SEKOL-287151 format. One record per residue (C-alpha): residue number from 1; x, y negated, z negated. Coordinates in nm, 4 decimals. Layout:
<lumbas>
NUM, X, Y, Z .
...
</lumbas>
This chain:
<lumbas>
1, 6.4129, -13.0787, -11.0872 .
2, 6.6602, -13.3149, -11.2145 .
3, 6.8593, -13.4750, -10.9545 .
4, 7.1680, -13.6748, -10.9474 .
5, 7.3035, -13.9181, -10.6877 .
6, 7.6672, -13.9659, -10.6195 .
7, 7.7357, -14.2305, -10.3811 .
8, 7.9370, -14.5691, -10.3741 .
9, 7.7065, -14.7443, -10.1916 .
10, 7.4158, -14.9004, -10.3945 .
11, 7.1808, -14.9034, -10.1073 .
12, 7.1723, -14.5434, -10.0911 .
13, 7.0810, -14.4950, -10.4293 .
14, 6.7896, -14.7483, -10.3929 .
15, 6.6496, -14.5568, -10.0787 .
16, 6.6803, -14.1960, -10.2142 .
17, 6.5483, -14.3421, -10.5708 .
18, 6.2227, -14.5051, -10.3625 .
19, 6.1665, -14.1868, -10.1500 .
20, 6.1746, -13.9815, -10.4516 .
21, 5.9291, -14.1678, -10.6239 .
22, 5.6331, -14.0027, -10.3757 .
23, 5.7326, -13.6343, -10.5358 .
24, 5.6522, -13.6491, -10.9113 .
25, 5.8783, -13.3335, -10.9678 .
26, 6.2047, -13.4910, -10.8838 .
27, 6.3257, -13.6636, -11.2239 .
28, 6.6692, -13.8878, -11.1969 .
29, 6.8984, -13.8092, -11.4628 .
30, 7.1931, -14.0082, -11.3067 .
31, 7.3519, -14.2408, -11.0395 .
32, 7.7240, -14.2319, -11.0327 .
33, 7.9150, -14.4090, -10.7983 .
34, 8.2052, -14.2087, -10.7686 .
35, 8.2666, -13.8039, -10.8505 .
36, 8.4249, -13.8714, -11.2204 .
37, 8.1289, -14.0438, -11.3275 .
38, 7.9256, -13.7274, -11.2469 .
39, 8.1625, -13.4921, -11.3757 .
40, 8.1136, -13.6504, -11.7245 .
41, 7.7310, -13.6602, -11.6850 .
42, 7.6867, -13.3143, -11.6051 .
43, 7.8509, -13.1992, -11.8879 .
44, 7.5641, -13.3131, -12.0871 .
45, 7.2659, -13.3150, -11.8717 .
46, 7.1176, -13.0213, -11.6606 .
47, 7.1181, -13.1295, -11.2990 .
48, 6.9386, -12.9230, -11.0259 .
49, 6.9984, -13.1029, -10.7375 .
50, 7.3081, -13.3433, -10.6051 .
51, 7.2335, -13.6119, -10.3506 .
52, 7.6121, -13.6199, -10.2463 .
53, 7.8462, -13.8811, -10.0363 .
54, 8.1401, -13.7654, -9.8606 .
55, 8.3212, -14.0454, -9.8335 .
56, 8.4147, -14.1772, -10.1427 .
57, 8.7072, -14.3556, -10.3328 .
58, 8.9260, -14.1549, -10.6072 .
59, 8.7791, -13.7915, -10.4853 .
60, 8.5833, -13.7043, -10.1770 .
61, 8.2460, -13.5097, -10.1685 .
62, 8.4301, -13.2089, -10.0404 .
63, 8.7016, -13.2205, -10.3186 .
64, 8.4211, -13.2651, -10.5478 .
65, 8.2331, -12.9669, -10.4371 .
66, 8.5485, -12.7655, -10.4487 .
67, 8.5785, -12.8252, -10.7846 .
68, 8.2645, -12.7382, -10.9054 .
69, 8.2331, -12.3655, -11.0733 .
70, 7.8708, -12.3047, -11.0363 .
71, 7.7174, -12.5909, -10.8011 .
72, 7.3396, -12.6695, -10.8114 .
73, 7.1609, -12.7457, -10.5047 .
74, 7.3697, -13.0123, -10.2584 .
75, 7.2358, -13.2259, -10.0419 .
76, 7.4453, -13.4330, -9.8574 .
77, 7.4120, -13.7742, -9.7289 .
78, 7.6433, -13.9318, -9.4721 .
79, 7.6513, -14.1953, -9.2173 .
80, 7.8825, -13.9372, -9.0149 .
81, 7.7535, -13.6783, -8.8427 .
82, 8.0763, -13.4890, -8.7553 .
83, 8.0953, -13.3494, -9.1699 .
84, 7.8043, -13.1434, -9.0837 .
85, 7.9301, -12.8478, -8.9940 .
86, 8.2240, -12.8609, -9.2362 .
87, 7.9227, -12.9139, -9.5532 .
88, 7.7544, -12.5995, -9.4602 .
89, 8.0559, -12.4276, -9.5480 .
90, 8.0199, -12.5055, -9.9148 .
91, 7.6351, -12.3713, -9.8273 .
92, 7.4503, -12.7254, -9.8845 .
93, 7.0773, -12.7085, -9.8974 .
94, 7.0436, -12.9838, -9.6608 .
95, 7.2365, -13.2722, -9.4421 .
96, 7.0882, -13.6190, -9.4585 .
97, 7.2378, -13.8469, -9.2035 .
98, 7.2250, -14.1747, -9.3031 .
99, 7.0063, -14.3983, -9.2109 .
100, 6.6889, -14.1774, -9.2882 .
101, 6.3184, -14.2080, -9.3523 .
102, 6.0810, -14.1080, -9.5683 .
103, 5.9678, -13.8488, -9.3766 .
104, 6.2916, -13.7013, -9.3495 .
105, 6.3271, -13.7052, -9.6663 .
106, 5.9994, -13.5391, -9.7514 .
107, 6.1603, -13.2171, -9.5400 .
108, 6.4645, -13.2289, -9.7539 .
109, 6.2202, -13.2275, -10.0587 .
110, 6.0514, -12.8800, -9.9089 .
111, 6.3714, -12.7258, -9.8691 .
112, 6.4875, -12.7715, -10.2090 .
113, 6.1475, -12.7062, -10.3563 .
114, 6.1197, -12.3968, -10.1982 .
115, 6.4843, -12.2495, -10.3222 .
116, 6.4125, -12.3817, -10.6658 .
117, 6.0923, -12.1581, -10.6634 .
118, 6.2794, -11.8743, -10.5458 .
119, 6.5804, -11.9210, -10.8241 .
120, 6.3010, -11.9449, -11.1061 .
121, 6.0997, -11.6410, -10.9808 .
122, 6.4355, -11.4380, -10.9638 .
123, 6.5361, -11.5684, -11.3433 .
124, 6.1758, -11.5000, -11.4654 .
125, 6.2015, -11.1355, -11.3461 .
126, 6.5886, -11.1142, -11.4636 .
127, 6.4817, -11.1959, -11.8311 .
128, 6.2389, -10.9168, -11.8382 .
129, 6.4942, -10.6414, -11.8045 .
130, 6.8829, -10.4993, -11.9183 .
131, 7.1483, -10.6566, -11.7170 .
132, 7.2761, -10.3877, -11.4973 .
133, 6.9276, -10.1904, -11.4892 .
134, 6.7526, -10.4897, -11.3274 .
135, 6.6843, -10.5346, -10.9900 .
136, 6.6518, -10.8486, -10.7701 .
137, 6.4554, -10.9121, -10.4443 .
138, 6.6851, -11.0267, -10.1371 .
139, 6.5045, -11.2302, -9.8854 .
140, 6.5692, -11.0964, -9.5504 .
141, 6.3767, -11.2408, -9.2504 .
142, 5.9995, -11.2302, -9.3636 .
143, 6.0724, -10.9081, -9.5842 .
144, 6.1971, -10.8974, -9.9430 .
145, 6.3972, -10.6232, -10.0445 .
146, 6.4046, -10.4812, -10.4033 .
147, 6.7900, -10.3982, -10.4855 .
148, 6.8817, -10.2443, -10.8287 .
149, 7.1960, -10.4553, -10.9228 .
150, 7.4209, -10.1337, -11.0175 .
151, 7.3713, -10.0658, -10.6099 .
152, 7.5297, -10.3835, -10.5126 .
153, 7.8996, -10.4076, -10.4372 .
154, 7.9792, -10.7723, -10.3027 .
155, 7.8477, -11.0016, -10.1045 .
156, 7.9887, -11.2062, -9.8244 .
157, 7.9109, -11.5194, -9.6696 .
158, 7.8040, -11.5026, -9.2761 .
159, 7.7314, -11.8506, -9.1666 .
160, 7.4026, -11.9736, -9.2833 .
161, 7.3294, -11.5820, -9.3974 .
162, 7.4955, -11.3552, -9.6143 .
163, 7.5796, -10.9938, -9.5668 .
164, 7.4863, -10.7838, -9.8892 .
165, 7.7091, -10.4349, -9.9295 .
166, 7.5430, -10.1832, -10.1450 .
167, 7.6210, -9.8266, -10.2201 .
168, 7.5599, -9.6743, -9.8758 .
169, 7.3846, -9.9401, -9.6747 .
170, 7.4195, -10.3290, -9.5835 .
171, 7.1461, -10.6130, -9.5390 .
172, 7.1820, -10.9557, -9.3890 .
173, 6.9912, -11.1759, -9.5875 .
174, 6.8863, -11.5472, -9.5082 .
175, 7.0392, -11.6393, -9.8576 .
176, 7.3569, -11.8016, -9.8718 .
177, 7.6208, -11.6871, -10.0946 .
178, 7.5652, -11.9926, -10.3388 .
179, 7.2094, -11.8898, -10.4004 .
180, 7.3538, -11.5436, -10.5531 .
181, 7.5858, -11.7110, -10.7268 .
182, 7.3196, -11.8810, -10.9104 .
183, 7.0994, -11.5416, -10.9168 .
184, 7.3321, -11.2834, -11.0270 .
185, 7.4068, -11.2751, -11.3633 .
186, 7.7744, -11.4050, -11.4502 .
187, 7.8595, -11.1502, -11.7065 .
188, 7.8807, -10.8972, -11.4237 .
189, 7.9248, -11.0624, -11.1082 .
190, 8.1587, -11.3323, -10.9884 .
191, 8.2835, -11.5568, -10.7196 .
192, 8.6164, -11.4642, -10.6290 .
193, 8.6426, -11.6550, -10.2885 .
194, 8.4592, -11.9099, -10.0834 .
195, 8.3211, -11.6390, -9.8842 .
196, 8.2776, -11.3468, -10.1390 .
197, 8.1501, -11.2536, -10.4551 .
198, 8.1836, -10.9445, -10.6267 .
199, 8.0275, -10.6882, -10.8630 .
200, 8.2582, -10.6076, -11.1568 .
201, 8.1466, -10.2629, -11.1956 .
202, 8.2848, -10.1857, -10.8400 .
203, 8.6195, -10.3163, -10.8730 .
204, 8.8542, -10.0525, -10.8094 .
205, 9.2322, -10.2840, -10.8591 .
206, 9.2522, -10.6219, -10.9655 .
207, 9.5535, -10.8510, -10.8335 .
208, 9.6398, -11.2089, -10.8814 .
209, 9.5610, -11.2992, -10.4970 .
210, 9.3145, -11.0183, -10.4469 .
211, 9.0658, -10.7302, -10.5673 .
212, 8.9667, -10.4295, -10.4371 .
213, 8.6443, -10.2203, -10.4167 .
214, 8.7775, -9.8943, -10.2984 .
215, 8.9524, -9.9394, -9.9486 .
216, 8.8247, -10.2762, -9.8957 .
217, 9.0510, -10.5766, -9.9824 .
218, 8.8945, -10.9156, -10.0890 .
219, 9.0860, -11.2171, -10.0928 .
220, 9.0823, -11.4251, -10.4383 .
221, 9.0660, -11.8081, -10.3482 .
222, 9.3125, -12.0410, -10.5314 .
223, 9.0177, -12.2143, -10.7288 .
224, 8.8906, -11.9010, -10.8598 .
225, 9.2348, -11.7455, -11.0047 .
226, 9.1005, -11.7998, -11.3294 .
227, 8.7960, -11.6392, -11.2991 .
228, 8.9538, -11.3133, -11.2202 .
229, 9.1581, -11.3417, -11.5137 .
230, 8.8215, -11.3604, -11.7292 .
231, 8.7272, -11.0454, -11.5391 .
232, 9.0374, -10.8888, -11.6456 .
233, 8.9915, -10.9697, -11.9950 .
234, 8.6636, -10.8585, -12.0389 .
235, 8.7734, -10.5129, -11.9229 .
</lumbas>
């Protein structure tokens, strides 16, 4: 996994890189001291995990997360516990409270490794089928439900879970909406709000500020308006 550090404190970079050396599958691709540096680096490098500070000059960690169209896994690193609750609204993989030790870092490593393995498994299974004919497995407690993509209508963020709405049924999944954003094919599914991802084939009406799936109205977030325009232009 390629990882990137974004923190304005050099000591944080040294600590993370030292702990990461105990996990050979982690590969450092960049150390950035502000979000603008990170944006440039991510244009030319694949990044699987970002270790992100919140309090930074020019652009905060939250502003950086909002600007990301398709974020990789995010691990927030902060000396401020009060940011934890808001951080999880961005579907982060973990929250590391400074100062942290090697044991705590190891728990974070296990979380991001498990999630990466899930992504790779779904990606490989998806490559063997044609777009809307394929199925995915959705995790629910200790079970995995196989769901045909043409049955999926939309996904709604529900705290640390997601509600998955299908034709005639509904699932509550332990996967976060950011997991679905990485998993579902972008040519047929789009994030239109921080809390919603929709299937293009299910849309019955598209407006600038909302989209409809039959009688259900899904709001369109400000930063996702361009994505909705792209859906219209494809149809």
